[in-house]
VEXLOTOR-181289 format. One record per atom (N, C-alpha, C, O): x, y, z. Coordinates in steps of 0.2 Angstrom, whole numbers, plus 5000, padded with zeros to 4 digits. Layout:
N
XYZ
...
//
This chain:
294
518654115696
518754135689
518054135686
517654085687
517854185683
517254195680
517254155673
517654165669
516654115672
516654085666
516454125660
516054175661
516654115654
516454155648
515754145647
515454095648
515354195644
514654195643
514554135637
514954125633
514054105638
513854055633
513754085626
513654145625
513754045620
513654075614
512954115613
512954165610
512454085616
511754115616
511854185619
511554235617
512154185625
512154245629
512554295625
512454355625
513154275622
513554325618
513054355612
513154415611
512654315609
512154345604
511754395607
511654445604
511454385613
510954425616
511354495618
511054545618
511954485620
512354545622
512654585616
512954635617
512554555610
512854585604
513454565603
513854595598
513754515606
514454485604
514354445598
513854425596
514954445594
514954415588
514654455582
514054465582
515054495579
514854545574
514354525569
513854555568
514454465566
514054445561
513354425564
512854445561
513254385570
512654365572
512254435575
511654445574
512654475579
512354535582
512154575577
511554605577
512454585571
512254625566
511654605563
511254645560
511554535562
510954505559
510354525563
509754525561
510454525570
509854535574
509654615575
509054625576
510054655574
509954725574
509554755568
509754735563
509054805569
508754825563
509154875559
509654905562
509054875552
509454915548
509254985549
508655005549
509755035548
509655105548
509255115542
509355085536
508755165542
508355175536
508855205531
509255245532
508755185524
509155215519
508755275515
508155265513
509155325515
508855385511
508855375504
509355365501
508255385500
508255375493
508755435490
508755495492
509155415485
509555455482
509155515478
508655495475
509355575479
509055635476
509155635469
509755625467
508655645465
508855645457
509355705456
509255765459
509755695451
510255745449
509855805446
509355795442
510055865447
509755925444
509855915436
510355895434
509355935432
509455935425
510055985423
510056035426
510355975418
510856015416
510656085413
510056085411
511056135414
510856205412
510856215405
511156175401
510456265403
510456275395
511156305394
511356355397
511456285389
512156305387
512056375384
511556395380
512556415385
512656485382
512756465374
513156425372
512356505370
512356495363
513056505360
513356565361
513356465356
513956485351
513656525346
513156525344
514156575344
514056615338
514656625334
515156595336
514556655328
515156665324
515756705328
515556745332
516356685327
516856715330
516956785327
517156835331
516756795321
516856865318
517556865315
517956825317
517656915311
518356925308
518856955312
519456965309
518756975318
519257025322
519556985328
519757025332
519556925328
519856895334
520656875333
520856855328
521056895338
521756865338
521856865346
521656905350
522356815348
522556815355
523056865356
523656855353
522956915359
523356975360
523956955366
524356995366
523856895369
524356875374
524356925380
524856935383
523756955382
523757005387
523256985393
522656985392
523656955398
523256935404
523156995408
523657015412
522557025408
522557095411
521757105413
521357075409
521657145418
520957165419
520757225415
520257235412
521257275415
521057345412
521257335405
521857325403
520857335400
520957325393
520857395389
520957395383
520757455392
520557515389
521157545385
521057565379
521757535387
522357565384
522257645382
522457665377
521857675387
521757745386
521257765381
521157825380
520857725379
520357745374
519757775377
519557755383
519457825374
518957865377
518257825376
518157785372
517857835381
517157805381
516957805388
517257815393
516257785389
515957775395
516257715399
516257655396
516557725405
516857665409
516357605410
515757625412
516557545409
516157495411
516657435414
517257435413
516357395419
516657335421
516257275418
515557275419
516557235414
516157175411
516357115415
516957095416
515857085418
515957025423
515556965420
514956965419
515956915419
515756845417
515756805423
516156805427
515156765424
515156715429
515156645425
514556635422
515656605425
515656545421
515456485425
515756475430
514956455422
514656395426
514756335421
514756335415
514756275424
514756215420
514056195420
513556225422
513956135417
513256115415
512756105421
512156105421
513056085427
512756075433
512656145437
512356145443
512856195434
512856265438
513356275443
513356315447
513956235443
514456245447
514956295444
515156295438
515256335449
515756385446
516356355443
516556305446
516556375437
517156345434
517756385436
517956425432
518056365441
518656395443
519256375438
519356325436
519556435436
520156425432
520056425424
520456425420
519356435423
519156435415
519556505413
519456555416
519756495407
520056555404
519556595400
519156555396
519556655400
519056695397
519356745393
519756785396
519256755386
519556805382
518956855380
518456825379
519156915380
518656965378
518957015372
519557025372
518557035368
518757085363
518157115360
517557085359
518157185359
517657225356
517957285353
518457305354
517457325349
517757385346
517757445351
517457435356
518057495348
518057555352
517457595351
516957575348
517457665354
516857705353
516657715346
516057735345
517157715342
516957735335
516957665330
516957675324
516857615334
516757545330
517357515327
517357475322
517957535330
518557505327
518857455331
518957465337
519157395328
519457345332
520257355331
520457375326
520557335337
521257345337
521557285332
521257225332
522057295329
522457245325
522257235318
522557195314
521757275315
521557265308
521557335305
521457385307
521557325298
521557385293
520857385290
520457335291
520757435286
520157435282
519457435286
519057395285
519457475291
518857485295
518557555295
518857595291
517957565299
517657625299
517157645293
517157605289
516857695294
516357715289
516657725282
516357705277
517257745282
517557755275
517957685273
518157685267
518057635278
518357575277
519157595275
519457555272
519357645278
520057665277
520457675283
521057685283
520157655289
520457665296
520857605297
520557545297
521457605300
521857555302
522057555309
522257605311
522057495312
522257495319
522757435320
522857405325
523157425314
523557365314
524157375319
524357435320
524357325322
524857325327
524657345334
525057355339
524057365335
523757385342
523357325345
523157285342
523257335352
522957275356
522457305360
522257265365
522157365359
521657395364
521057355364
520857325359
520757355370
520057325371
520057245369
519657215367
520657215371
520757145371
521057125378
521457155380
520857065380
521257035386
520956965388
520556945385
521356945393
521256875395
521156875403
521556915406
520756835406
520756825413
520556755415
520256725410
520656735421
520556665423
520056665429
520056705433
519456635428
518956635433
519156615440
519556565441
518956645445
519156635452
518656575455
518356545451
518656575461
518356515464
517556525463
517256475464
517356585462
516656595461
516456585454
515856605452
516956575449
516856575442
516856635439
516656645433
517056695442
517056755440
517656775436
518256765439
517656815431
518156845427
517956915425
517456925422
518256965427
518057035426
518557075422
519157065423
518357125418
518757165414
518457235415
517857255415
518957285415
518757355415
518857385408
519457375405
518357415405
518357435398
517957495397
517857535402
517757505391
517257555389
516657525386
516757475383
516157565386
515557535382
515757535375
515957585372
515557485371
515757475364
515357525360
514757535361
515657545354
515257575349
514957525344
514757475346
514857555338
514457505333
514857515327
515257555325
514757465322
514957465316
514457435311
513957405313
514557445305
514057435300
513757365300
514157315300
513157355300
512857285299
512757245306
512557195306
512957275312
512957245318
512657285323
512757345324
512257245328
512057275334
512657285339
513157255338
512557325344
513057325349
513257265353
512757235355
513857245353
513957175356
514757175358
515157215357
514857125363
515557105365
515657035364
515256995366
516257025361
516456955360
516756925366
517156955369
516756855366
517156825371
517256745369
516856725365
517756715372
517856645372
517956615379
518256655383
517856555379
517956515386
518456455384
518256425379
518956455387
519456395385
519556345391
519456365397
519556285390
519756235394
520456215392
520656175388
520956245396
521656235394
521756275388
521656335388
522056245383
522156275376
521656275371
521656295366
521056235373
520556225369
519956265370
519656275376
519756305365
519156345365
518456305366
518356265361
518056305371
517456265372
516856305370
516356275369
516956375370
516356415368
516656475365
517056515367
516356495359
516456565356
515756595355
515356565352
515756655358
515056685358
515156765358
515756785358
514556795358
514556865359
513956885363
513456855362
513956935367
513356955370
513157025368
513557065366
512457045369
512157105366
511957145372
511657125377
511957215371
511757265376
511157295374
510957295368
510857335379
510157365378
510157415373
510557465373
509757415368
509757455362
509557525365
509857575362
509157535369
508957605372
509557645375
509657705373
509957605379
510557635382
511057655376
511357705377
511157605372
511657615366
511457675362
511857725361
510757685361
510557745357
510657805360
510857855357
510557805367
510657875371
511457885371
511657945369
511857845372
512557855372
512857875365
513257925365
512557845360
512857855353
512657925351
512957955346
512057955353
511858015350
511958075355
511958135353
512158065361
512258115366
512958125368
513158185370
513458075367
514158085370
514658095364
514558055359
515058145364
515458155358
515958095356
516058085350
516158055361
516558005359
516257955354
516557915351
515557955355
515257895351
514857925345
514657895340
514857995344
514458025339
514758015332
515358015331
514258005327
514557985320
514058025316
513558045318
514258035309
513858065304
513258025302
512758045300
513357955303
512857905301
512457885307
512657885313
511857865306
511357835311
511557765311
511657735306
511557735317
511657665318
511157625314
510557635315
511357575310
510957545305
510657475308
510157455305
510957445313
510657385315
510557385323
510957405327
509957355324
509757345331
509757275333
509857235329
509657265340
509657195342
509057155338
509157095337
508557185337
507957155334
508057145326
507657115323
508557175323
508657165316
509357135315
509557125309
509757115320
510357085319
510257005319
510056975324
510456975313
510356905312
510756865317
510456805319
511356885320
511756845324
511356845331
511356795335
511156905333
510756915340
510156875340
509956835345
509756875334
509156835334
509256765334
508956725338
509756735331
509956665331
510156645338
509956585340
510556685341
510856665347
510356665353
510356615357
509856705353
509356705358
509456735365
509956775365
509056715370
509156745376
509756735380
509856765385
510156675379
510656665383
511256715382
511756705386
511256755377
511756805376
511556875377
511856925374
511056885381
510856955383
511156975389
510956945395
511557025389
511957045395
511457095399
511057125396
511557095406
511257145410
511757205411
512357195412
511457255412
511757325413
511457355419
510857365419
511857375424
511657425429
512157475431
512757465429
511957525434
512357585436
512757565442
512557535447
513457575442
513857575448
514157635449
514057685445
514557645454
514957715455
515457725449
515957695449
515257775445
515757805440
515757755434
516157775430
515357705433
515357665428
514757625427
514257625432
514657585422
514157535421
514457465423
515057455421
514057425426
514257355427
513857315422
513257305423
514157285418
513957235413
514057165415
514657145416
513557125415
513657055418
513357005413
512757015410
513656945413
513356885409
513556825413
514056815414
513056785414
513156715416
513256675410
512856665405
513856635410
514056595404
513956515407
514356505411
513656475403
513656405404
513956375399
513756375393
514556335400
514956305395
515056235397
515156215403
515156195392
515356125393
516056115393
516356125387
516456095398
517156095398
517456035393
517956045390
516955995391
517155945386
517055955379
517155915374
516756015377
516456035371
517056045366
517656065368
516956025360
517456035354
517056065348
517056035343
516856125349
516456155344
516856175338
517456185338
516556175332
516856205326
516756285326
516256305326
517356315325
517356385326
517156415319
517556405314
516656465319
516556495312
516956565312
516856605316
517456565307
517856625306
517756655299
517956625294
517356705299
517256745293
517856775290
518356775293
517856795284
518456825281
518756885285
518356925287
519356895285
519656955287
519457015283
519257005277
519457075286
519257135282
519657145276
520257135275
519257155270
519557155264
519557095260
519757095254
519357035263
519356975260
518656945258
518556895256
518156985260
517456965259
517057025260
517257085261
516357015261
515857065263
516057095270
516357055274
515757145272
515857175279
515657125284
515257085282
515857135290
515657085295
514957075296
514757015298
514557125295
513857115296
513557075291
512957055292
513857055286
513557015280
513656945281
513556905277
513956925287
514156855288
513556805289
513556745289
512956835291
512356795292
511756835289
511756895289
511256795287
510656825284
510356865289
510256845295
510056925287
509656965291
510157015296
509857045300
510757005295
511257045299
511557105295
512157115296
511157135290
511457185286
511857165281
512257195278
511757105278
512157075273
511957095266
511457135265
512357075261
512157095254
511557065251
511357015254
511257085246
510757055243
510956985240
511556975239
510456945239
510556875236
510856885229
510656935225
511356845228
511756855221
512356905221
512656915216
512456935227
513056975228
513656935226
513756885228
514156965222
514656935219
515356965220
515856955217
515357015225
515957045227
515857125226
515357145223
516357155228
516357235228
515957255234
515657215237
515957315236
515557345242
514857335241
514557355236
514457295245
513757285245
513457345247
513757395250
512757355245
512457415248
512457415255
512357365259
512457475258
512457485265
511757475268
511257485265
511757435274
511157425277
510757495279
511057545280
510057495278
509757555279
509457555287
509257505289
509557615290
509357625297
508657635297
508357675293
508357605302
507657625304
507557695306
508057725309
507057735304
506957795307
506257805309
505757765308
506157865313
505457885315
505157835320
505457805324
504457825319
504157775323
504357705323
504357675328
504557685317
504857615316
505457605321
505557555324
505857655321
506557655325
506357655333
506557615337
505857705334
505657705341
505357635344
505557615349
504957605340
504657545342
505157485342
505157445347
505657485338
506157435338
506657445344
506957395346
506657505347
507157515353
506757495359
507057485364
506157495359
505757475365
505757395366
505957355362
505657375373
505657305374
505157265370
504757285367
505257195370
504857155367
504157155370
504057185375
503657125366
502957125368
502857105375
502457125379
503257045377
503157015383
503357065389
503057065394
503957095388
504157145393
503757205393
503657225399
503457225388
503057285388
502457265392
502157305396
502157205391
501557185395
501657175402
501257205406
502257155404
502457145411
502557205415
502457215421
502757265411
502857325414
502157365413
502157425415
501657335411
501057375410
501057425405
500657475405
501457415400
501457465394
500957445389
500857385388
500757485385
500257465380
500657435374
501257445373
500257385370
500557355365
500757405359
500557455359
501257385355
501457425350
500957425345
500557385344
500857485341
500357495336
500657505330
500357515325
//
């Protein structure tokens, strides 16, 4: 019969977990990598006077309205840049003539009504990549505002972000002056560079646009905080206050001291001043090798 090894031999052989563990060198410990800094949140903006939940979970929101086809694609991320699967995204914008569904007292005459209608509104839920897409038309314009698309991001039933994003002025100008669906008797009065809401919101709400087959692809990365509880700015509905462009200073609003009644219409830039306002910012001009504005 073989005698069991002595306690000393057991230690040398690695027997006895506590003693053997004490004699073995520790595996090197990898220093914890610092967490990436949080991303810059997409700016909140005023909701505007034309939002309502149309209860339409759908990708195609056109309802037969004429205009240049577009796909609007949101990529919703959390503060760490992770795709937010399941985030609810609502979208709404005006048609080619600047009219929103669901409201009266619109248009250049302020006599157009689209009450009871739901065109150009919809809801989608972000997929595993954080993407929510809508098929629509390129929006038109209305008094006091640059070309924009409204959206909301919800965590369950709670809106955590209410914003709008802005499209390139030069492309908008071409479409509005060359295509019958968009043409108007008036010249568009407000550009990105003169829209107070766009200026205040900054670069987090500038959408990108590229050509795709038979349409434009409009895209925006949205960074939202799922725990946010923002206070939503809701201006008066049409007929209950100044026009929507008057909700912020510098966005085509009425003069100081305005006390009701139709305020003066904003004045459109013309000639060289309009041309310069349609061109990119000084930084983008320099990067493209373009001469500075004069």
